Structure formats: C-alpha cells, structure tokens
C-alpha positions as YAML, in Angstrom:
chain: A
units: angstrom
residues:
- id: 1
  name: MET
  ca: [-1.12, -24.57, -2.07]
- id: 2
  name: GLU
  ca: [-2.42, -20.99, -2.06]
- id: 3
  name: ARG
  ca: [-0.06, -18.73, -0.15]
- id: 4
  name: LEU
  ca: [-2.67, -16.72, 1.78]
- id: 5
  name: THR
  ca: [-5.24, -19.38, 2.59]
- id: 6
  name: ASP
  ca: [-7.49, -18.24, 5.46]
- id: 7
  name: LYS
  ca: [-5.65, -14.90, 5.80]
- id: 8
  name: VAL
  ca: [-7.91, -11.88, 6.39]
- id: 9
  name: VAL
  ca: [-6.57, -8.83, 4.59]
- id: 10
  name: ILE
  ca: [-7.33, -5.10, 4.42]
- id: 11
  name: ILE
  ca: [-6.02, -3.18, 1.39]
- id: 12
  name: THR
  ca: [-6.51, 0.58, 1.03]
- id: 13
  name: GLY
  ca: [-6.78, 2.34, -2.32]
- id: 14
  name: GLY
  ca: [-7.81, -0.93, -3.90]
- id: 15
  name: ALA
  ca: [-10.33, 0.13, -6.54]
- id: 16
  name: ARG
  ca: [-7.80, 0.78, -9.31]
- id: 17
  name: GLY
  ca: [-4.14, 0.94, -10.26]
- id: 18
  name: MET
  ca: [-1.59, -0.84, -8.13]
- id: 19
  name: GLY
  ca: [-4.12, -1.37, -5.34]
- id: 20
  name: GLU
  ca: [-6.44, -3.24, -7.66]
- id: 21
  name: SER
  ca: [-3.53, -5.45, -8.67]
- id: 22
  name: HIS
  ca: [-2.88, -6.28, -5.01]
- id: 23
  name: VAL
  ca: [-6.54, -7.14, -4.44]
- id: 24
  name: ARG
  ca: [-6.65, -9.49, -7.43]
- id: 25
  name: LYS
  ca: [-3.38, -11.18, -6.48]
- id: 26
  name: PHE
  ca: [-4.37, -11.73, -2.86]
- id: 27
  name: VAL
  ca: [-7.77, -13.17, -3.77]
- id: 28
  name: SER
  ca: [-6.10, -15.55, -6.23]
- id: 29
  name: GLU
  ca: [-3.88, -16.76, -3.38]
- id: 30
  name: GLY
  ca: [-6.78, -17.65, -1.10]
- id: 31
  name: ALA
  ca: [-7.13, -14.53, 1.05]
- id: 32
  name: LYS
  ca: [-10.37, -13.02, 2.29]
- id: 33
  name: VAL
  ca: [-10.00, -9.36, 1.31]
- id: 34
  name: VAL
  ca: [-11.65, -6.18, 2.44]
- id: 35
  name: PHE
  ca: [-10.49, -3.33, 0.24]
- id: 36
  name: THR
  ca: [-11.27, 0.35, 0.55]
- id: 37
  name: ASP
  ca: [-11.34, 3.44, -1.63]
- id: 38
  name: LEU
  ca: [-13.25, 6.67, -2.16]
- id: 39
  name: ASN
  ca: [-14.12, 5.40, -5.65]
- id: 40
  name: GLU
  ca: [-17.33, 3.65, -4.66]
- id: 41
  name: GLU
  ca: [-18.47, 2.76, -8.18]
- id: 42
  name: GLY
  ca: [-15.16, 1.15, -9.12]
- id: 43
  name: GLY
  ca: [-14.87, -0.58, -5.77]
- id: 44
  name: GLN
  ca: [-18.32, -2.13, -5.88]
- id: 45
  name: ALA
  ca: [-17.77, -3.34, -9.45]
- id: 46
  name: LEU
  ca: [-14.46, -5.01, -8.55]
- id: 47
  name: ALA
  ca: [-15.93, -6.67, -5.47]
- id: 48
  name: ALA
  ca: [-18.86, -8.02, -7.51]
- id: 49
  name: GLU
  ca: [-16.45, -9.42, -10.07]
- id: 50
  name: LEU
  ca: [-14.20, -11.17, -7.54]
- id: 51
  name: GLY
  ca: [-16.87, -12.91, -5.51]
- id: 52
  name: GLU
  ca: [-17.76, -13.93, -1.98]
- id: 53
  name: ASN
  ca: [-14.29, -13.66, -0.44]
- id: 54
  name: VAL
  ca: [-14.11, -9.93, -1.22]
- id: 55
  name: LYS
  ca: [-15.83, -6.98, 0.40]
- id: 56
  name: PHE
  ca: [-15.60, -3.30, -0.56]
- id: 57
  name: VAL
  ca: [-15.93, -0.53, 2.04]
- id: 58
  name: LYS
  ca: [-15.89, 3.14, 1.11]
- id: 59
  name: GLN
  ca: [-13.26, 4.86, 3.24]
- id: 60
  name: ASP
  ca: [-11.53, 8.17, 3.79]
- id: 61
  name: VAL
  ca: [-8.17, 6.90, 5.04]
- id: 62
  name: THR
  ca: [-7.47, 10.20, 6.82]
- id: 63
  name: LYS
  ca: [-10.38, 9.68, 9.26]
- id: 64
  name: ALA
  ca: [-9.91, 7.56, 12.39]
- id: 65
  name: ALA
  ca: [-13.64, 6.82, 12.54]
- id: 66
  name: ASP
  ca: [-13.51, 5.38, 9.02]
- id: 67
  name: TRP
  ca: [-10.66, 3.11, 10.07]
- id: 68
  name: ASP
  ca: [-12.62, 1.84, 13.06]
- id: 69
  name: HIS
  ca: [-15.55, 1.14, 10.73]
- id: 70
  name: VAL
  ca: [-13.36, -0.78, 8.26]
- id: 71
  name: VAL
  ca: [-11.87, -2.99, 10.98]
- id: 72
  name: ALA
  ca: [-15.31, -3.66, 12.44]
- id: 73
  name: GLU
  ca: [-16.72, -4.58, 9.02]
- id: 74
  name: THR
  ca: [-13.74, -6.85, 8.36]
- id: 75
  name: GLU
  ca: [-14.10, -8.74, 11.63]
- id: 76
  name: LYS
  ca: [-17.85, -9.04, 11.07]
- id: 77
  name: ALA
  ca: [-17.39, -10.47, 7.56]
- id: 78
  name: PHE
  ca: [-14.27, -12.61, 7.90]
- id: 79
  name: GLY
  ca: [-12.78, -12.46, 11.43]
- id: 80
  name: PRO
  ca: [-9.68, -10.82, 12.95]
- id: 81
  name: VAL
  ca: [-7.24, -9.12, 10.61]
- id: 82
  name: ASN
  ca: [-4.00, -10.88, 9.60]
- id: 83
  name: VAL
  ca: [-2.68, -8.45, 7.00]
- id: 84
  name: LEU
  ca: [-2.88, -4.71, 6.31]
- id: 85
  name: VAL
  ca: [-1.59, -3.18, 3.07]
- id: 86
  name: ASN
  ca: [-1.39, 0.60, 3.42]
- id: 87
  name: ASN
  ca: [-1.52, 1.33, -0.29]
- id: 88
  name: ALA
  ca: [-3.59, 4.53, -0.58]
- id: 89
  name: GLY
  ca: [-1.60, 7.62, -1.55]
- id: 90
  name: ILE
  ca: [-1.36, 10.63, -3.82]
- id: 91
  name: SER
  ca: [1.35, 12.61, -5.60]
- id: 92
  name: MET
  ca: [1.36, 16.27, -6.54]
- id: 93
  name: SER
  ca: [3.56, 17.78, -9.24]
- id: 94
  name: LYS
  ca: [3.99, 21.26, -7.78]
- id: 95
  name: SER
  ca: [7.23, 23.03, -6.97]
- id: 96
  name: LEU
  ca: [8.06, 24.22, -3.49]
- id: 97
  name: PHE
  ca: [7.20, 27.75, -4.58]
- id: 98
  name: ASP
  ca: [3.80, 26.82, -6.03]
- id: 99
  name: MET
  ca: [2.68, 24.41, -3.30]
- id: 100
  name: THR
  ca: [0.30, 25.91, -0.75]
- id: 101
  name: GLU
  ca: [0.06, 24.96, 2.90]
- id: 102
  name: ALA
  ca: [-3.28, 23.30, 2.11]
- id: 103
  name: ASP
  ca: [-1.63, 21.26, -0.68]
- id: 104
  name: TYR
  ca: [1.13, 20.14, 1.64]
- id: 105
  name: ARG
  ca: [-1.18, 19.18, 4.48]
- id: 106
  name: LYS
  ca: [-3.35, 17.16, 2.08]
- id: 107
  name: ILE
  ca: [-0.37, 15.05, 0.98]
- id: 108
  name: VAL
  ca: [0.70, 14.53, 4.59]
- id: 109
  name: GLU
  ca: [-2.80, 13.49, 5.67]
- id: 110
  name: ILE
  ca: [-3.25, 10.95, 2.86]
- id: 111
  name: ASN
  ca: [0.28, 9.57, 2.51]
- id: 112
  name: GLN
  ca: [1.49, 9.70, 6.11]
- id: 113
  name: VAL
  ca: [-1.25, 10.17, 8.69]
- id: 114
  name: SER
  ca: [-3.37, 7.45, 7.06]
- id: 115
  name: VAL
  ca: [-0.58, 4.94, 7.59]
- id: 116
  name: PHE
  ca: [-0.40, 5.79, 11.29]
- id: 117
  name: LEU
  ca: [-4.18, 5.49, 11.60]
- id: 118
  name: GLY
  ca: [-4.18, 2.18, 9.75]
- id: 119
  name: ILE
  ca: [-1.50, 0.65, 11.96]
- id: 120
  name: LYS
  ca: [-3.19, 1.91, 15.13]
- id: 121
  name: ALA
  ca: [-6.64, 0.66, 14.10]
- id: 122
  name: THR
  ca: [-5.64, -2.81, 12.89]
- id: 123
  name: ALA
  ca: [-2.98, -3.78, 15.45]
- id: 124
  name: PRO
  ca: [-5.51, -4.72, 18.18]
- id: 125
  name: SER
  ca: [-7.31, -7.02, 15.72]
- id: 126
  name: MET
  ca: [-4.01, -8.57, 14.59]
- id: 127
  name: LYS
  ca: [-3.03, -9.11, 18.23]
- id: 128
  name: LYS
  ca: [-5.87, -11.64, 18.47]
- id: 129
  name: THR
  ca: [-4.21, -13.79, 15.81]
- id: 130
  name: GLY
  ca: [-0.62, -13.54, 17.08]
- id: 131
  name: ASN
  ca: [0.51, -13.52, 13.46]
- id: 132
  name: GLY
  ca: [0.12, -10.20, 11.68]
- id: 133
  name: SER
  ca: [1.83, -8.49, 8.77]
- id: 134
  name: ILE
  ca: [1.61, -4.80, 7.88]
- id: 135
  name: VAL
  ca: [2.94, -3.74, 4.47]
- id: 136
  name: ASN
  ca: [3.35, 0.00, 3.98]
- id: 137
  name: ILE
  ca: [3.68, 1.14, 0.37]
- id: 138
  name: SER
  ca: [6.31, 3.87, 0.34]
- id: 139
  name: SER
  ca: [8.31, 4.71, -2.81]
- id: 140
  name: MET
  ca: [11.85, 4.87, -4.14]
- id: 141
  name: ASN
  ca: [11.39, 8.52, -3.11]
- id: 142
  name: GLY
  ca: [11.35, 7.27, 0.46]
- id: 143
  name: LEU
  ca: [15.04, 6.51, -0.15]
- id: 144
  name: VAL
  ca: [16.19, 9.30, -2.47]
- id: 145
  name: GLY
  ca: [15.08, 12.86, -3.21]
- id: 146
  name: GLY
  ca: [12.08, 13.80, -5.33]
- id: 147
  name: ALA
  ca: [9.12, 16.16, -5.22]
- id: 148
  name: VAL
  ca: [8.53, 18.19, -2.06]
- id: 149
  name: GLY
  ca: [5.58, 16.79, -0.14]
- id: 150
  name: TYR
  ca: [5.57, 13.38, -1.79]
- id: 151
  name: THR
  ca: [9.18, 12.61, -0.86]
- id: 152
  name: ASP
  ca: [8.74, 13.91, 2.68]
- id: 153
  name: THR
  ca: [5.79, 11.64, 3.37]
- id: 154
  name: LYS
  ca: [7.37, 8.58, 1.78]
- id: 155
  name: PHE
  ca: [10.48, 9.01, 3.96]
- id: 156
  name: ALA
  ca: [8.11, 9.30, 6.93]
- id: 157
  name: VAL
  ca: [6.41, 6.03, 6.02]
- id: 158
  name: ARG
  ca: [9.82, 4.35, 5.97]
- id: 159
  name: GLY
  ca: [10.63, 5.66, 9.45]
- id: 160
  name: MET
  ca: [7.19, 4.86, 10.84]
- id: 161
  name: THR
  ca: [7.59, 1.32, 9.55]
- id: 162
  name: LYS
  ca: [10.75, 0.80, 11.58]
- id: 163
  name: ALA
  ca: [9.32, 2.36, 14.74]
- id: 164
  name: ALA
  ca: [6.11, 0.33, 14.54]
- id: 165
  name: ALA
  ca: [8.03, -2.87, 13.77]
- id: 166
  name: LEU
  ca: [9.98, -2.57, 17.02]
- id: 167
  name: GLN
  ca: [6.89, -1.86, 19.11]
- id: 168
  name: LEU
  ca: [4.70, -4.56, 17.54]
- id: 169
  name: ALA
  ca: [7.24, -7.40, 17.26]
- id: 170
  name: PRO
  ca: [6.44, -8.78, 20.75]
- id: 171
  name: LEU
  ca: [2.81, -9.15, 19.60]
- id: 172
  name: GLY
  ca: [3.80, -11.27, 16.60]
- id: 173
  name: ILE
  ca: [3.10, -8.42, 14.15]
- id: 174
  name: ARG
  ca: [5.63, -7.69, 11.43]
- id: 175
  name: VAL
  ca: [5.87, -4.30, 9.66]
- id: 176
  name: ASN
  ca: [7.77, -3.71, 6.41]
- id: 177
  name: SER
  ca: [7.83, -1.08, 3.67]
- id: 178
  name: VAL
  ca: [7.85, -1.49, -0.10]
- id: 179
  name: HIS
  ca: [9.59, 1.08, -2.31]
- id: 180
  name: PRO
  ca: [8.44, 0.94, -5.95]
- id: 181
  name: GLY
  ca: [10.03, 2.88, -8.78]
- id: 182
  name: VAL
  ca: [8.02, 3.83, -11.86]
- id: 183
  name: ILE
  ca: [5.07, 1.49, -12.38]
- id: 184
  name: GLU
  ca: [3.27, 1.08, -15.70]
- id: 185
  name: THR
  ca: [-0.25, 2.09, -14.70]
- id: 186
  name: PRO
  ca: [-2.84, 3.98, -16.80]
- id: 187
  name: MET
  ca: [-2.05, 7.15, -14.84]
- id: 188
  name: VAL
  ca: [1.57, 6.96, -16.02]
- id: 189
  name: THR
  ca: [1.11, 5.73, -19.57]
- id: 190
  name: GLN
  ca: [-1.66, 8.07, -20.70]
- id: 191
  name: GLY
  ca: [-1.78, 11.80, -21.38]
- id: 192
  name: ASP
  ca: [0.97, 14.34, -21.86]
- id: 193
  name: ALA
  ca: [3.63, 12.43, -19.93]
- id: 194
  name: VAL
  ca: [3.80, 9.36, -22.21]
- id: 195
  name: ASP
  ca: [6.80, 10.45, -24.27]
- id: 196
  name: THR
  ca: [8.65, 11.67, -21.19]
- id: 197
  name: ILE
  ca: [8.08, 8.37, -19.40]
- id: 198
  name: LYS
  ca: [9.22, 6.37, -22.43]
- id: 199
  name: GLU
  ca: [12.42, 8.39, -22.60]
- id: 200
  name: PHE
  ca: [12.97, 8.07, -18.87]
- id: 201
  name: SER
  ca: [12.59, 4.29, -18.99]
- id: 202
  name: LYS
  ca: [15.73, 4.08, -21.12]
- id: 203
  name: HIS
  ca: [17.72, 5.32, -18.13]
- id: 204
  name: ILE
  ca: [16.43, 2.64, -15.76]
- id: 205
  name: PRO
  ca: [19.10, -0.08, -15.40]
- id: 206
  name: LEU
  ca: [16.56, -2.75, -16.42]
- id: 207
  name: GLN
  ca: [15.41, -0.40, -19.23]
- id: 208
  name: ARG
  ca: [11.68, -0.75, -18.62]
- id: 209
  name: LEU
  ca: [8.91, 0.23, -16.26]
- id: 210
  name: ALA
  ca: [7.64, -2.21, -13.65]
- id: 211
  name: GLN
  ca: [4.32, -3.98, -14.08]
- id: 212
  name: SER
  ca: [1.81, -3.69, -11.23]
- id: 213
  name: GLU
  ca: [1.82, -7.45, -10.79]
- id: 214
  name: GLU
  ca: [5.56, -7.40, -10.09]
- id: 215
  name: VAL
  ca: [4.95, -5.11, -7.13]
- id: 216
  name: SER
  ca: [1.99, -7.25, -6.04]
- id: 217
  name: ASN
  ca: [4.23, -10.32, -5.99]
- id: 218
  name: LEU
  ca: [6.57, -8.58, -3.53]
- id: 219
  name: VAL
  ca: [3.68, -7.39, -1.37]
- id: 220
  name: LEU
  ca: [2.30, -10.94, -1.42]
- id: 221
  name: PHE
  ca: [5.62, -12.31, -0.15]
- id: 222
  name: LEU
  ca: [5.62, -9.85, 2.76]
- id: 223
  name: ALA
  ca: [1.99, -10.61, 3.59]
- id: 224
  name: SER
  ca: [2.61, -14.35, 3.63]
- id: 225
  name: ASP
  ca: [4.34, -16.51, 6.22]
- id: 226
  name: GLU
  ca: [7.22, -16.94, 3.78]
- id: 227
  name: SER
  ca: [8.63, -13.64, 5.10]
- id: 228
  name: SER
  ca: [8.20, -14.66, 8.76]
- id: 229
  name: TYR
  ca: [11.62, -13.32, 9.85]
- id: 230
  name: SER
  ca: [11.44, -9.99, 8.01]
- id: 231
  name: THR
  ca: [10.34, -6.93, 9.93]
- id: 232
  name: GLY
  ca: [11.36, -3.27, 10.08]
- id: 233
  name: SER
  ca: [12.89, -3.53, 6.62]
- id: 234
  name: GLU
  ca: [12.51, -1.76, 3.30]
- id: 235
  name: PHE
  ca: [12.07, -3.77, 0.11]
- id: 236
  name: VAL
  ca: [13.04, -1.92, -3.06]
- id: 237
  name: ILE
  ca: [11.50, -2.69, -6.47]
- id: 238
  name: ASP
  ca: [12.77, 0.00, -8.81]
- id: 239
  name: GLY
  ca: [14.63, -1.73, -11.64]
- id: 240
  name: GLY
  ca: [17.95, -0.61, -10.14]
- id: 241
  name: LEU
  ca: [17.31, 3.15, -10.05]
- id: 242
  name: THR
  ca: [18.43, 3.70, -6.46]
- id: 243
  name: ALA
  ca: [21.56, 1.62, -7.09]
- id: 244
  name: MET
  ca: [22.86, 4.23, -9.52]
...
C-alpha cells in the first residue's frame, strides 16, 4: 500500500534539487502535492510531468500573504493540509567580515522566518484533519558549527521545531526537523567545488555523499503515520559526520 494515500502535502522549494526529490517521492507514495518555488518555469514543467495529483504555485516563502494564498489554493484543489515540508532555503559562503547586514537578513528571512510563516499558515488547516505532520529541513549545521548566517538559522529551525511541537501536539500535529549532511545535488557536484567535495567525502564516516532520495525517504517516514509517536525531535542524516 502507498504510504501517503489521500495525504495532502505542501512542499516548499520543490522545483529542483532536494525539494524536487521530495515531490517525486511523495507523489509516488500516493500523496496529493502542492509544491512551491520562485522558479516558475521549472515548477510548471515538473507539475506537468507528474500529473493530476500535483499542483505548482509560485511563492515567495518570506511573505505571509503568499503563504495564505498557497494554503487557500491547496484546500481548493485537494482539501485540508495533512503535511508541510519546509524545504526552501539558501546558503551563503561569506565570512563574518564580508557579510553585510542585508546578506544576513536575507538568510534569516528565507531560512528561518519562512518556517515560522509556514507553520503559522498551515496549522489551522491541519487542525481540521486532527492528524498533521510538519517536517522542517534544517541541516547538520543546526547541530554543529558552520558558516555564519546559515548555521544560525538552522539552529533556529531546530529550536522552533521543538517549541511548535509542544504547542501543536494537543491538536494532533507533529513537528520534527531533519538534519542532512552533504547531499549529492547538481549545485554541489558541479563547478569549482567538485574536487574539494570529493576530497571532503573521504572524511565522512560512510565515505560518500548522500543521495537526495535517501533524505526523501526520511522525510517520507516523518510525513507518514509510521512516525505517529515522533514529535519535537531532530533526525540526522549525515553519514556519521556529527558523531565524530
């Protein structure tokens, strides 16, 4: 049996990369998926490929009005929301000394504020079902140090997950965070960083990068009723890096 049959799901940042992997996995498991992105061309193409149980909505995840629109479009197309995957996010490879206030605020808005807005916007819809699951994509850098800005926001997502889990538990809504390590996506495996990433992978205990589908399998578990007693927890998928 498909693991998400009749589940209505919203996934942000779903037009490419890890988000696209989540969209494909969820559709294959019977979900009705609304996914969002600023990449309208890529989003429309993916939705057309995947068929009638998928809808793309262009969204700026930092805008509350956009969130209200996404939830309204989801309920109109498929009904109340069962699952939210807060996947959208950015990184920025600037040092503390080079990062401007505008740079920092941009990371906070996209990586942190968007998660708050997503939880706030979807929780009333989930309340109608009495069986909701929110999966916040953090990072291994939500557990250990990394780049200024990115690390800060990913720690914040981890804390927000726990706070929201406690408040939403009486409504039957679970909230968990996922903490990936280095994922083999085109952004990572192309360009100037290829040799550096290959060398770095030798120092991962499992001695390889993760595949997007491996992360999607974990997100799927948390979205499904199989994880019905898990809430307020962090789930690490980093090949053992944070165990070192």
